[in-house]
Biopython code that builds the backbone (N, CA, C, O; Angstrom):
import numpy as np
from Bio.PDB.StructureBuilder import StructureBuilder

atoms = [
    (1, "UNK", "N", (-26.608, -1.618, 0.525)),
    (1, "UNK", "CA", (-25.474, -0.794, 1.359)),
    (1, "UNK", "C", (-24.347, -0.939, 0.166)),
    (1, "UNK", "O", (-23.695, 0.077, -0.074)),
    (2, "UNK", "N", (-24.043, -2.245, -0.674)),
    (2, "UNK", "CA", (-22.806, -2.183, -1.406)),
    (2, "UNK", "C", (-22.984, -1.040, -2.669)),
    (2, "UNK", "O", (-22.177, -0.235, -3.132)),
    (3, "UNK", "N", (-24.377, -1.330, -3.005)),
    (3, "UNK", "CA", (-24.666, -0.158, -4.106)),
    (3, "UNK", "C", (-24.519, 1.373, -3.995)),
    (3, "UNK", "O", (-24.273, 2.160, -4.909)),
    (4, "UNK", "N", (-24.708, 1.619, -2.762)),
    (4, "UNK", "CA", (-24.872, 2.659, -2.260)),
    (4, "UNK", "C", (-23.325, 3.404, -1.705)),
    (4, "UNK", "O", (-23.156, 4.585, -1.402)),
    (5, "UNK", "N", (-22.497, 2.492, -1.696)),
    (5, "UNK", "CA", (-20.838, 2.805, -1.199)),
    (5, "UNK", "C", (-20.390, 3.839, -2.166)),
    (5, "UNK", "O", (-20.586, 3.891, -3.380)),
    (6, "UNK", "N", (-19.646, 4.783, -1.259)),
    (6, "UNK", "CA", (-19.007, 5.987, -1.973)),
    (6, "UNK", "C", (-17.568, 5.425, -2.864)),
    (6, "UNK", "O", (-16.637, 5.143, -2.110)),
    (7, "UNK", "N", (-17.375, 5.295, -3.880)),
    (7, "UNK", "CA", (-16.090, 4.876, -4.407)),
    (7, "UNK", "C", (-15.403, 5.939, -4.926)),
    (7, "UNK", "O", (-15.157, 5.899, -6.131)),
    (8, "UNK", "N", (-15.013, 6.951, -4.238)),
    (8, "UNK", "CA", (-14.439, 8.213, -5.081)),
    (8, "UNK", "C", (-13.032, 8.594, -4.369)),
    (8, "UNK", "O", (-12.564, 9.732, -4.327)),
    (9, "UNK", "N", (-12.383, 7.300, -3.758)),
    (9, "UNK", "CA", (-11.185, 7.402, -3.205)),
    (9, "UNK", "C", (-10.032, 7.619, -4.340)),
    (9, "UNK", "O", (-10.013, 6.821, -5.276)),
    (10, "UNK", "N", (-9.140, 8.597, -4.293)),
    (10, "UNK", "CA", (-8.042, 8.842, -4.852)),
    (10, "UNK", "C", (-6.517, 8.600, -4.249)),
    (10, "UNK", "O", (-6.113, 8.964, -3.145)),
    (11, "UNK", "N", (-5.843, 7.948, -5.185)),
    (11, "UNK", "CA", (-4.632, 7.699, -4.665)),
    (11, "UNK", "C", (-3.396, 8.646, -5.506)),
    (11, "UNK", "O", (-3.475, 8.722, -6.732)),
    (12, "UNK", "N", (-2.530, 9.186, -4.941)),
    (12, "UNK", "CA", (-1.534, 9.700, -5.652)),
    (12, "UNK", "C", (-0.540, 8.708, -6.410)),
    (12, "UNK", "O", (-0.046, 7.737, -5.836)),
    (13, "UNK", "N", (-0.318, 8.986, -7.578)),
    (13, "UNK", "CA", (0.506, 8.110, -8.526)),
    (13, "UNK", "C", (2.089, 7.750, -7.617)),
    (13, "UNK", "O", (2.630, 8.479, -6.785)),
    (14, "UNK", "N", (2.495, 6.561, -8.055)),
    (14, "UNK", "CA", (3.719, 6.420, -7.555)),
    (14, "UNK", "C", (4.693, 5.976, -8.524)),
    (14, "UNK", "O", (4.435, 5.255, -9.488)),
    (15, "UNK", "N", (5.815, 6.439, -8.222)),
    (15, "UNK", "CA", (6.772, 6.258, -9.549)),
    (15, "UNK", "C", (7.960, 5.198, -8.695)),
    (15, "UNK", "O", (7.925, 4.802, -7.530)),
    (16, "UNK", "N", (9.046, 4.922, -9.842)),
    (16, "UNK", "CA", (10.098, 4.296, -9.192)),
    (16, "UNK", "C", (10.990, 5.127, -8.474)),
    (16, "UNK", "O", (11.494, 6.072, -9.080)),
    (17, "UNK", "N", (11.289, 4.921, -7.205)),
    (17, "UNK", "CA", (12.008, 5.649, -6.681)),
    (17, "UNK", "C", (11.484, 6.652, -5.487)),
    (17, "UNK", "O", (12.189, 7.394, -4.803)),
    (18, "UNK", "N", (9.690, 6.432, -5.404)),
    (18, "UNK", "CA", (9.348, 6.895, -4.449)),
    (18, "UNK", "C", (9.288, 6.308, -3.064)),
    (18, "UNK", "O", (9.269, 5.079, -3.007)),
    (19, "UNK", "N", (9.259, 6.937, -2.024)),
    (19, "UNK", "CA", (9.334, 6.368, -0.537)),
    (19, "UNK", "C", (7.957, 6.103, -0.232)),
    (19, "UNK", "O", (7.160, 6.989, -0.537)),
    (20, "UNK", "N", (7.464, 4.928, 0.376)),
    (20, "UNK", "CA", (6.321, 4.428, 0.737)),
    (20, "UNK", "C", (6.594, 3.521, 2.096)),
    (20, "UNK", "O", (7.630, 2.941, 2.421)),
    (21, "UNK", "N", (5.228, 3.595, 2.829)),
    (21, "UNK", "CA", (5.217, 2.654, 4.101)),
    (21, "UNK", "C", (4.243, 1.635, 3.624)),
    (21, "UNK", "O", (3.510, 1.993, 2.701)),
    (22, "UNK", "N", (4.094, 0.328, 4.129)),
    (22, "UNK", "CA", (3.612, -0.742, 3.721)),
    (22, "UNK", "C", (2.595, -1.168, 4.899)),
    (22, "UNK", "O", (2.954, -1.510, 6.026)),
    (23, "UNK", "N", (1.210, -1.084, 4.423)),
    (23, "UNK", "CA", (0.134, -1.513, 5.430)),
    (23, "UNK", "C", (0.390, -2.842, 5.868)),
    (23, "UNK", "O", (0.804, -3.687, 5.074)),
    (24, "UNK", "N", (0.148, -3.133, 7.237)),
    (24, "UNK", "CA", (-0.180, -4.290, 8.020)),
    (24, "UNK", "C", (-1.476, -4.472, 8.715)),
    (24, "UNK", "O", (-2.232, -3.529, 8.949)),
    (25, "UNK", "N", (-1.700, -5.605, 9.013)),
    (25, "UNK", "CA", (-3.082, -5.886, 9.444)),
    (25, "UNK", "C", (-2.577, -6.095, 11.125)),
    (25, "UNK", "O", (-1.689, -6.853, 11.517)),
    (26, "UNK", "N", (-3.231, -5.394, 11.761)),
    (26, "UNK", "CA", (-3.004, -5.382, 13.443)),
    (26, "UNK", "C", (-3.646, -6.590, 13.945)),
    (26, "UNK", "O", (-4.751, -7.001, 13.592)),
    (27, "UNK", "N", (-2.790, -7.179, 14.881)),
    (27, "UNK", "CA", (-3.264, -8.512, 15.623)),
    (27, "UNK", "C", (-4.435, -8.047, 16.492)),
    (27, "UNK", "O", (-4.653, -6.851, 16.688)),
    (28, "UNK", "N", (-5.119, -8.948, 16.963)),
    (28, "UNK", "CA", (-6.422, -8.756, 17.843)),
    (28, "UNK", "C", (-5.980, -7.996, 19.135)),
    (28, "UNK", "O", (-6.552, -7.012, 19.605)),
    (29, "UNK", "N", (-5.071, -8.502, 19.540)),
    (29, "UNK", "CA", (-4.445, -7.963, 20.890)),
    (29, "UNK", "C", (-3.871, -6.536, 20.860)),
    (29, "UNK", "O", (-3.857, -5.903, 21.915)),
    (30, "UNK", "N", (-3.421, -6.012, 19.788)),
    (30, "UNK", "CA", (-2.961, -4.628, 19.566)),
    (30, "UNK", "C", (-3.922, -3.481, 19.960)),
    (30, "UNK", "O", (-5.110, -3.514, 19.638)),
    (31, "UNK", "N", (-3.439, -2.582, 20.583)),
    (31, "UNK", "CA", (-4.412, -1.298, 20.748)),
    (31, "UNK", "C", (-4.827, -0.628, 19.570)),
    (31, "UNK", "O", (-4.293, -0.795, 18.473)),
    (32, "UNK", "N", (-5.898, 0.225, 19.825)),
    (32, "UNK", "CA", (-6.447, 0.888, 18.596)),
    (32, "UNK", "C", (-5.803, 2.027, 18.240)),
    (32, "UNK", "O", (-6.120, 2.560, 17.177)),
    (33, "UNK", "N", (-4.763, 2.613, 19.083)),
    (33, "UNK", "CA", (-4.317, 3.917, 18.882)),
    (33, "UNK", "C", (-2.956, 3.497, 17.973)),
    (33, "UNK", "O", (-2.326, 4.446, 17.505)),
    (34, "UNK", "N", (-2.519, 2.285, 17.727)),
    (34, "UNK", "CA", (-1.283, 2.135, 17.232)),
    (34, "UNK", "C", (-1.474, 2.230, 15.580)),
    (34, "UNK", "O", (-2.579, 2.026, 15.077)),
    (35, "UNK", "N", (-0.527, 2.496, 14.933)),
    (35, "UNK", "CA", (-0.585, 2.841, 13.406)),
    (35, "UNK", "C", (-0.732, 1.368, 12.784)),
    (35, "UNK", "O", (-0.381, 0.348, 13.378)),
    (36, "UNK", "N", (-1.346, 1.408, 11.403)),
    (36, "UNK", "CA", (-1.544, 0.223, 10.704)),
    (36, "UNK", "C", (-0.638, 0.117, 9.684)),
    (36, "UNK", "O", (-0.559, -0.861, 8.940)),
    (37, "UNK", "N", (0.304, 1.462, 9.608)),
    (37, "UNK", "CA", (1.467, 1.396, 8.650)),
    (37, "UNK", "C", (2.823, 0.891, 9.269)),
    (37, "UNK", "O", (3.102, 1.293, 10.399)),
    (38, "UNK", "N", (3.628, 0.100, 8.663)),
    (38, "UNK", "CA", (4.903, -0.294, 9.112)),
    (38, "UNK", "C", (5.590, 0.995, 9.512)),
    (38, "UNK", "O", (5.280, 2.036, 8.933)),
    (39, "UNK", "N", (6.533, 0.987, 10.496)),
    (39, "UNK", "CA", (7.265, 2.393, 10.857)),
    (39, "UNK", "C", (8.440, 2.231, 9.813)),
    (39, "UNK", "O", (8.972, 3.339, 9.754)),
    (40, "UNK", "N", (8.950, 1.544, 9.143)),
    (40, "UNK", "CA", (9.973, 1.239, 8.123)),
    (40, "UNK", "C", (9.450, 2.011, 6.698)),
    (40, "UNK", "O", (8.329, 1.999, 6.190)),
    (41, "UNK", "N", (10.645, 2.657, 6.272)),
    (41, "UNK", "CA", (10.286, 3.135, 4.872)),
    (41, "UNK", "C", (10.909, 2.456, 3.970)),
    (41, "UNK", "O", (12.052, 2.069, 4.210)),
    (42, "UNK", "N", (10.337, 2.191, 2.836)),
    (42, "UNK", "CA", (10.772, 1.621, 1.806)),
    (42, "UNK", "C", (10.761, 2.591, 0.316)),
    (42, "UNK", "O", (10.210, 3.687, 0.220)),
    (43, "UNK", "N", (11.478, 1.913, -0.736)),
    (43, "UNK", "CA", (11.434, 2.638, -1.817)),
    (43, "UNK", "C", (10.752, 1.621, -2.914)),
    (43, "UNK", "O", (10.734, 0.402, -2.747)),
    (44, "UNK", "N", (10.166, 2.318, -4.116)),
    (44, "UNK", "CA", (9.451, 1.576, -4.897)),
    (44, "UNK", "C", (10.654, 1.078, -5.911)),
    (44, "UNK", "O", (11.395, 1.966, -6.332)),
    (45, "UNK", "N", (10.865, -0.077, -6.269)),
    (45, "UNK", "CA", (11.736, -0.597, -7.148)),
    (45, "UNK", "C", (11.328, -0.936, -8.636)),
    (45, "UNK", "O", (11.956, -0.690, -9.666)),
    (46, "UNK", "N", (10.107, -1.570, -8.476)),
    (46, "UNK", "CA", (9.468, -1.847, -10.031)),
    (46, "UNK", "C", (8.296, -1.786, -10.019)),
    (46, "UNK", "O", (7.739, -2.128, -8.976)),
    (47, "UNK", "N", (7.603, -1.404, -10.985)),
    (47, "UNK", "CA", (6.258, -1.443, -11.374)),
    (47, "UNK", "C", (5.959, -2.233, -12.413)),
    (47, "UNK", "O", (6.603, -2.028, -13.442)),
    (48, "UNK", "N", (4.847, -3.403, -12.422)),
    (48, "UNK", "CA", (4.520, -4.302, -13.315)),
    (48, "UNK", "C", (2.953, -4.322, -13.544)),
    (48, "UNK", "O", (2.211, -4.104, -12.586)),
    (49, "UNK", "N", (2.511, -4.546, -14.635)),
    (49, "UNK", "CA", (1.088, -4.333, -14.922)),
    (49, "UNK", "C", (0.819, -5.937, -15.228)),
    (49, "UNK", "O", (1.538, -6.657, -15.921)),
    (50, "UNK", "N", (-0.229, -6.269, -14.634)),
    (50, "UNK", "CA", (-0.780, -7.814, -14.794)),
    (50, "UNK", "C", (-2.085, -7.679, -14.824)),
    (50, "UNK", "O", (-2.461, -6.884, -13.963)),
    (51, "UNK", "N", (-3.200, -8.265, -15.654)),
    (51, "UNK", "CA", (-4.509, -8.379, -15.733)),
    (51, "UNK", "C", (-5.110, -6.981, -15.224)),
    (51, "UNK", "O", (-5.932, -6.856, -14.316)),
    (52, "UNK", "N", (-4.501, -5.889, -16.039)),
    (52, "UNK", "CA", (-5.437, -4.335, -15.827)),
    (52, "UNK", "C", (-4.940, -3.523, -14.595)),
    (52, "UNK", "O", (-5.235, -2.347, -14.379)),
    (53, "UNK", "N", (-4.040, -4.413, -13.711)),
    (53, "UNK", "CA", (-3.548, -3.697, -12.346)),
    (53, "UNK", "C", (-2.333, -3.774, -12.246)),
    (53, "UNK", "O", (-1.625, -4.720, -12.592)),
    (54, "UNK", "N", (-1.913, -2.450, -11.607)),
    (54, "UNK", "CA", (-0.426, -2.239, -11.430)),
    (54, "UNK", "C", (-0.049, -2.936, -10.050)),
    (54, "UNK", "O", (-0.822, -2.874, -9.094)),
    (55, "UNK", "N", (1.192, -3.613, -9.983)),
    (55, "UNK", "CA", (1.834, -4.251, -8.871)),
    (55, "UNK", "C", (2.864, -3.508, -8.567)),
    (55, "UNK", "O", (3.431, -3.156, -9.601)),
    (56, "UNK", "N", (3.453, -3.040, -7.459)),
    (56, "UNK", "CA", (4.729, -2.452, -6.920)),
    (56, "UNK", "C", (5.426, -3.442, -6.096)),
    (56, "UNK", "O", (4.885, -4.233, -5.322)),
    (57, "UNK", "N", (6.720, -3.319, -6.342)),
    (57, "UNK", "CA", (7.861, -4.174, -5.589)),
    (57, "UNK", "C", (8.519, -3.098, -4.885)),
    (57, "UNK", "O", (8.793, -2.020, -5.412)),
    (58, "UNK", "N", (8.782, -3.423, -3.616)),
    (58, "UNK", "CA", (9.448, -2.643, -2.811)),
    (58, "UNK", "C", (10.876, -2.984, -2.403)),
    (58, "UNK", "O", (11.325, -4.059, -2.799)),
    (59, "UNK", "N", (11.717, -2.108, -1.581)),
    (59, "UNK", "CA", (12.876, -2.530, -1.403)),
    (59, "UNK", "C", (12.958, -3.835, -0.588)),
    (59, "UNK", "O", (13.928, -4.593, -0.585)),
    (60, "UNK", "N", (11.798, -3.997, 0.113)),
    (60, "UNK", "CA", (11.719, -5.009, 1.117)),
    (60, "UNK", "C", (11.906, -6.537, 0.436)),
    (60, "UNK", "O", (12.429, -7.537, 0.926)),
    (61, "UNK", "N", (11.309, -6.347, -0.821)),
    (61, "UNK", "CA", (11.474, -7.576, -1.845)),
    (61, "UNK", "C", (10.754, -8.719, -1.448)),
    (61, "UNK", "O", (11.051, -9.728, -2.088)),
    (62, "UNK", "N", (9.834, -8.866, -0.516)),
    (62, "UNK", "CA", (9.176, -10.128, -0.189)),
    (62, "UNK", "C", (8.351, -10.442, -1.026)),
    (62, "UNK", "O", (8.348, -11.591, -1.468)),
    (63, "UNK", "N", (7.362, -9.412, -1.493)),
    (63, "UNK", "CA", (6.278, -9.836, -2.722)),
    (63, "UNK", "C", (5.853, -8.418, -3.377)),
    (63, "UNK", "O", (6.450, -7.363, -3.163)),
    (64, "UNK", "N", (4.721, -8.572, -4.211)),
    (64, "UNK", "CA", (4.598, -7.379, -4.813)),
    (64, "UNK", "C", (2.986, -6.811, -4.209)),
    (64, "UNK", "O", (2.056, -7.594, -4.014)),
    (65, "UNK", "N", (2.910, -5.543, -4.009)),
    (65, "UNK", "CA", (1.915, -4.897, -3.538)),
    (65, "UNK", "C", (0.811, -4.179, -4.506)),
    (65, "UNK", "O", (1.054, -3.691, -5.610)),
    (66, "UNK", "N", (-0.302, -4.218, -3.931)),
    (66, "UNK", "CA", (-1.147, -3.639, -4.934)),
    (66, "UNK", "C", (-1.230, -1.789, -4.262)),
    (66, "UNK", "O", (-0.762, -1.615, -3.137)),
    (67, "UNK", "N", (-1.737, -0.732, -4.906)),
    (67, "UNK", "CA", (-1.822, 0.468, -4.480)),
    (67, "UNK", "C", (-2.347, 0.813, -3.261)),
    (67, "UNK", "O", (-1.802, 1.702, -2.608)),
    (68, "UNK", "N", (-3.376, 0.214, -2.831)),
    (68, "UNK", "CA", (-3.966, 0.433, -1.663)),
    (68, "UNK", "C", (-3.353, 0.058, -0.332)),
    (68, "UNK", "O", (-3.594, 0.458, 0.807)),
    (69, "UNK", "N", (-2.391, -0.929, -0.859)),
    (69, "UNK", "CA", (-1.552, -1.511, 0.384)),
    (69, "UNK", "C", (-0.108, -0.382, 0.683)),
    (69, "UNK", "O", (0.746, -0.682, 1.517)),
    (70, "UNK", "N", (-0.052, 0.593, 0.061)),
    (70, "UNK", "CA", (0.981, 1.531, 0.113)),
    (70, "UNK", "C", (0.830, 2.803, 0.333)),
    (70, "UNK", "O", (0.067, 3.420, -0.410)),
    (71, "UNK", "N", (1.522, 3.499, 1.406)),
    (71, "UNK", "CA", (1.186, 4.757, 1.764)),
    (71, "UNK", "C", (2.532, 5.724, 1.225)),
    (71, "UNK", "O", (3.700, 5.512, 1.550)),
    (72, "UNK", "N", (2.082, 6.764, 0.375)),
    (72, "UNK", "CA", (3.365, 7.549, -0.003)),
    (72, "UNK", "C", (3.971, 8.466, 1.085)),
    (72, "UNK", "O", (3.198, 9.012, 1.872)),
    (73, "UNK", "N", (5.098, 8.641, 1.167)),
    (73, "UNK", "CA", (5.586, 9.408, 2.168)),
    (73, "UNK", "C", (6.212, 10.598, 1.696)),
    (73, "UNK", "O", (6.703, 11.396, 2.495)),
]
sb = StructureBuilder()
sb.init_structure("model")
sb.init_model(0)
sb.init_chain("A")
sb.init_seg("    ")
for serial, (resi, resn, name, xyz) in enumerate(atoms, 1):
    if name == "N":
        sb.init_residue(resn, " ", resi, " ")
    sb.init_atom(name, np.array(xyz, "f"), 0.0, 1.0, " ", f" {name:<3s}", serial, name[0])
structure = sb.get_structure()
């Protein structure tokens, strides 16, 4: 199954100053129809490259995020 997985997902590029929403894991008790994205909008403040991957720091400032954890608004 893993060898046949379709890996063609494309994410738009993010630049410093772009507005994004952050992915959150829903608790088990939360309904299916609620969004997985946080309702607040943050801005990208810094982009660093480590070990061949880009990490994005937002105005939330708690930690760095990978690209798949951010939704461009």
